[in-house]
C-alpha positions in Angstrom: 0.0 0.0 0.0 1.3 3.5 -0.9 1.1 5.8 2.0 2.6 8.7 0.1 0.9 11.9 -1.0 -0.1 12.4 -4.6 1.7 14.9 -6.8 -1.4 17.2 -6.6 -1.3 17.1 -2.8 2.4 17.9 -2.7 1.8 20.8 -5.0 -1.1 22.0 -2.8 1.1 21.8 0.3 3.8 23.8 -1.4 1.3 26.4 -2.5 0.1 26.8 1.1 3.6 27.0 2.4 4.6 29.7 -0.1 1.5 31.7 0.7 2.1 31.6 4.5 5.9 32.3 4.3 5.0 35.3 2.1 2.6 36.5 4.7 5.2 36.2 7.5 7.9 37.9 5.3 5.6 40.8 4.7 5.0 41.1 8.5 1.3 40.6 8.3 1.3 38.4 11.4 3.6 36.4 13.6 3.3 32.6 14.2 1.5 31.9 17.5 0.4 29.1 19.7 -3.3 28.3 19.6 -3.7 30.7 16.7 -6.4 28.5 15.2 -8.7 29.5 18.1 -7.2 32.7 19.3 -5.9 34.4 16.2 -8.8 36.6 15.0 -7.7 38.1 11.7 -10.6 38.8 9.2 -8.2 40.1 6.5 -6.2 36.8 6.7 -9.4 34.7 6.4 -10.4 36.7 3.3 -7.0 36.1 1.7 -7.4 32.4 2.4 -10.9 32.4 1.0 -9.6 34.0 -2.2 -7.4 31.0 -2.8 -10.3 28.6 -2.4 -9.0 26.9 0.7 -12.2 27.2 2.8 -14.8 24.5 2.1 -12.5 22.4 0.0 -14.5 19.2 0.5 -17.9 20.7 -0.2 -20.0 20.1 -3.4 -19.3 22.2 -6.4 -22.9 23.2 -6.7 -22.5 25.3 -3.5 -19.1 26.7 -4.5 -16.8 24.0 -3.1 -14.2 21.9 -4.9 -15.2 18.4 -3.8 -11.7 17.6 -2.8 -10.8 14.9 -0.3 -10.5 15.3 3.4 -6.8 14.4 3.0 -6.5 17.5 0.8 -8.2 19.6 3.4 -5.9 18.2 6.1 -2.8 19.1 4.0 -4.0 22.7 4.1 -4.9 22.8 7.8 -1.6 21.1 8.7 0.4 23.8 7.1 -1.8 26.5 8.7 -0.9 25.0 12.0 2.7 24.5 11.2 3.1 28.2 10.6 0.8 29.3 13.5 -1.5 31.2 11.2 -4.3 33.4 12.6 -7.2 31.3 11.2 -9.8 31.5 14.0 -12.3 33.5 12.0 -13.0 30.6 9.6 -11.8 27.6 11.5 -15.1 26.4 13.1 -17.2 27.0 10.0 -14.8 25.2 7.8 -14.3 22.3 10.3 -17.8 21.5 11.4 -20.6 24.2 11.0 -20.5 24.0 7.2 -20.7 20.3 7.3 -23.7 20.4 9.6 -25.5 22.7 7.2 -24.6 20.4 4.3 -25.8 17.3 6.1 -28.9 18.6 7.9 -29.7 22.1 6.6 -32.4 23.1 4.1 -31.6 23.9 0.6 -32.3 27.6 1.4 -29.8 27.4 4.3 -27.2 25.8 2.1 -27.6 28.5 -0.6 -27.5 31.3 2.0 -24.7 30.3 4.3 -22.2 28.1 2.5 -21.1 30.8 -0.1 -20.6 33.3 2.8 -18.5 30.8 4.7 -16.3 30.1 1.6 -16.0 33.8 1.0 -14.6 34.3 4.5 -17.5 36.5 5.6 -19.5 34.3 8.1 -17.9 33.7 11.5 -19.7 31.2 13.7 -19.0 30.3 17.3 -20.0 27.1 19.2 -23.0 27.4 21.5 -22.7 24.0 23.3 -21.3 24.1 26.8 -23.3 25.6 29.7 -22.7 26.0 33.4 -23.1 22.4 34.8 -23.4 21.0 31.3 -19.9 20.5 29.9 -19.0 16.9 29.0 -22.6 15.9 29.6 -24.0 18.1 26.8 -27.4 16.3 26.9 -28.0 17.9 30.3 -28.1 21.4 28.9 -30.9 23.7 30.2 -31.1 26.5 27.6 -34.7 26.5 26.4 -36.2 27.2 23.0 -40.0 27.7 23.3 -42.1 27.6 20.2 -44.1 30.9 19.8 -45.8 31.5 16.4 -43.2 31.8 13.7 -40.3 31.8 16.1 -38.6 30.1 19.0 -38.1 32.2 22.2 -34.7 31.3 23.7 -33.7 31.7 27.3 -30.5 30.5 28.9 -26.7 30.8 29.1 -23.8 29.3 27.1 -20.3 29.3 28.5 -16.8 28.8 27.0 -18.3 30.1 23.7 -15.4 30.1 21.2 -14.7 33.4 19.6 -17.9 35.0 20.9 -16.3 38.5 20.9 -16.3 38.6 17.1 -18.7 35.9 15.7 -21.7 36.9 13.6 -23.7 33.7 14.3 -23.7 31.1 17.0 -24.4 27.4 16.4 -26.8 27.0 19.3 -28.1 23.8 20.9 -31.2 24.3 23.0 -33.9 22.2 24.6 -37.1 22.2 22.5 -39.0 19.5 24.4 -38.8 19.6 28.2 -40.7 16.4 28.6 -38.6 14.2 26.3 -35.6 12.1 27.5 -32.7 14.4 27.7 -31.0 13.1 24.5 -34.2 13.5 22.5 -35.4 17.0 23.2 -32.6 19.1 21.8 -32.5 21.1 18.6 -29.8 23.0 16.6 -30.1 26.6 15.6 -27.9 29.0 13.6 -28.6 32.2 15.5 -27.6 35.8 14.4 -25.7 37.4 17.2 -27.3 40.8 16.6 -30.8 39.7 17.7 -32.2 41.7 20.7 -31.7 39.9 24.0 -28.3 38.5 23.4 -25.4 39.7 25.6 -21.9 38.6 26.2 -19.3 38.8 29.0 -15.6 38.2 28.1 -13.9 35.3 29.8 -10.2 36.1 30.3 -8.4 32.8 30.6 -5.2 32.0 32.5 -3.1 33.0 29.5 -4.7 36.5 29.6 -6.5 35.8 26.3 -10.2 36.6 25.6 -10.8 33.6 23.4 -14.1 32.7 25.0 -17.3 34.4 26.3 -20.3 33.7 28.5 -23.3 34.4 26.2 -26.8 35.1 27.7 -30.1 34.7 25.9 -33.0 36.7 27.4 -36.3 36.1 25.5 -34.5 36.1 22.2 -36.9 35.6 19.3 -35.3 33.3 16.7 -37.1 32.7 13.4 -38.0 29.1 12.8 -36.0 29.1 9.6 -32.8 29.3 11.8 -33.3 25.7 13.0 -30.8 23.3 11.4 -32.2 19.8 10.7 -35.1 18.2 12.5 -36.7 19.4 15.7 -35.5 17.4 18.7 -32.7 15.7 16.7 -30.0 18.2 17.7 -28.1 15.9 20.1 -27.5 13.3 17.4 -26.4 16.0 15.0 -23.9 17.4 17.5 -22.4 14.0 18.1 -21.4 13.9 14.5 -20.1 17.5 14.7 -18.0 16.6 17.7 -16.2 13.8 15.8 -15.0 16.4 13.3 -14.1 18.8 16.1 -12.1 16.3 18.0 -10.3 14.7 15.0 -8.6 17.8 13.6 -4.8 18.4 13.4 -5.2 21.4 15.7 -5.4 19.0 18.6 -1.8 17.9 17.8 -0.3 21.1 16.3 -1.9 23.9 18.1 1.5 24.7 19.7 3.7 23.7 16.8 5.2 27.2 16.8 6.7 26.3 20.2 7.8 22.9 19.0 9.7 24.5 16.1 11.1 27.2 18.3 12.4 24.9 21.0 14.2 22.7 18.5 15.9 25.7 16.9 16.8 27.0 20.4 18.5 23.7 21.3 20.4 23.7 18.1 21.7 27.2 18.4 22.3 27.5 22.2 25.3 26.8 24.3 25.3 26.0 28.0 28.5 26.1 30.1 30.5 26.2 26.9 28.9 23.2 25.3 26.2 23.0 22.7 22.9 22.3 24.3 22.1 19.9 21.5 24.9 17.7 22.8 23.2 17.2 26.2 22.0 13.6 26.3 18.9 14.3 28.4 17.8 17.2 26.2 18.4 15.2 23.0 16.4 12.3 24.4 13.4 14.6 25.4 13.3 16.1 21.9 13.7 12.8 20.1 10.8 11.4 22.2 8.6 14.3 21.3 9.4 14.0 17.6 8.5 10.3 17.6 5.2 11.0 19.5 4.4 13.8 17.1 4.8 11.6 14.1 2.6 9.0 15.6 -0.1 11.6 16.3 0.2 12.9 12.8 -0.6 9.4 11.5 -3.6 9.2 13.7 -4.9 12.5 12.3 -4.5 11.2 8.7 -6.4 8.1 9.8 -9.3 10.3 10.8 -9.2 12.0 7.4 -9.1 8.6 5.7 -12.3 7.5 7.5 -14.0 10.8 6.6 -13.1 10.2 2.9 -14.9 6.8 3.3 -18.1 8.7 4.1 -18.6 8.0 7.8 -18.1 10.1 10.9 -14.8 9.2 12.6 -16.3 8.9 16.1 -13.9 6.3 17.5 -10.9 7.4 15.5 -11.4 11.0 16.6 -11.6 10.0 20.2 -8.3 8.1 19.9 -6.5 10.9 18.1 -7.8 13.6 20.3 -7.0 11.8 23.6 -3.5 11.0 22.3 -2.8 14.5 20.8 -3.8 16.6 23.7 -1.6 14.5 26.0 1.3 15.2 23.5 0.6 18.9 23.6 0.8 18.9 27.4 4.1 17.0 27.3 5.4 19.4 24.8 4.7 22.4 27.0 6.2 20.6 30.1 9.3 19.7 28.1 9.8 23.3 26.9 9.6 24.6 30.4 12.1 22.0 31.7 14.6 23.0 29.0 14.1 26.7 29.4 14.1 26.7 33.2 13.1 29.9 34.9 13.1 31.8 31.6 10.2 29.7 30.4 7.7 31.3 32.8 8.3 34.8 31.3 5.4 35.9 29.2 5.1 38.0 26.1 6.2 41.6 26.8 9.3 40.8 28.7 12.5 41.3 26.7 13.9 38.2 28.3 10.9 35.9 27.3 12.1 33.2 24.9 10.2 33.1 21.7 8.0 36.0 22.8 6.4 34.1 25.6 5.3 31.0 23.5 6.4 28.6 26.2 4.5 30.2 29.1 1.4 30.6 26.9 1.5 26.9 25.9 2.2 25.7 29.4 -0.7 27.7 30.9 -3.1 26.9 28.1 -2.3 23.3 27.8 -4.0 22.5 31.2 -7.4 22.8 29.5 -6.6 20.8 26.4 -7.7 17.5 28.0 -11.1 19.1 28.8 -11.9 21.0 25.6 -14.2 19.2 23.1 -14.7 16.3 25.5 -12.7 15.3 28.6 -10.2 12.5 28.4 -12.5 10.3 30.5 -15.4 10.8 28.0 -13.1 9.9 25.1 -11.9 6.8 26.8 -15.5 5.7 27.3 -16.2 6.2 23.6 -13.1 4.1 22.7 -14.1 1.4 25.2 -17.8 1.1 24.3 -18.0 2.1 20.6 -14.5 1.0 19.5 -13.8 -2.1 21.6 -17.4 -3.1 22.3 -16.9 -3.3 26.1 -20.0 -3.4 28.3 -21.4 -0.1 29.6 -22.2 -1.3 33.1 
């Protein structure tokens, strides 16, 4: 079996690299950690859209290119390798567009997909709530039918990119009497509707990547519902497979990985090259091996997607593995840098402009985001290995 890339895929990869290196050379942005979720740059997203790299896998009739998920992974891998500020289009390209394609009406497809591919529609994730994180089916936000609209009341927390999004992919309870998994519906809600308010959440890195979002008698037109009423939980399960199985779970901090390798190659300690230190060499070699294994797991996910099925188990495996790798990367960087590693951006002594401290602080939440490690292990055990649930 040939595990190599096609000539067309190698050409695509080089095109993306040339574009990103040109952007950096022109000083348009600097590589960053977690830039896929924290790098809000509408101008960059528009330039990516002009090259046709958003919605690569979508049908041509809606403006896509019908390319493979492997092709799409080639593009996202390079975006992550260079730490590109892709947050404005990441969620829509990764999962929201797919949800619209799979469950949306023809009108919704015609309205939203071209805007996503043009880099004009930014959508955040309205899933988690206070006391409803990993157990999403326990959510309490209500959507009560009232004439030609649903009236929504409730709160979402850890809403990704809520400070700049134009719509929110909202999951709310539409049947209070149904079993908790069967009474939830999905809505694509404009954020400018009356009754929506936001409070920034400043995380431990000092970044406003998330918000609390409140809904106070928000009237949402019925046409905003995606898919069937009360089938939202089953739709979000499919979404989560795409969310968990992306290369961003492995390469969100690749800018640090690249920087620490360069640092070791170029730095001397006590008159001896740091690269000759056996312990340091072993730590970096171990990380490199683990990184390559994780990369193969991500391409396995894309292969399953190209087969036409949600990669539920494969994504659980890759996400659980990759977030553990990201945490080990951050820990290793801090061990190598010592006290200098804790210095954050803004200090002239901070290595790599504070990438190490940002990664170390941010990595603590990686094993919780998009499903805790315990949830993922349960998926692997029950759906992957067929183990009993009791």
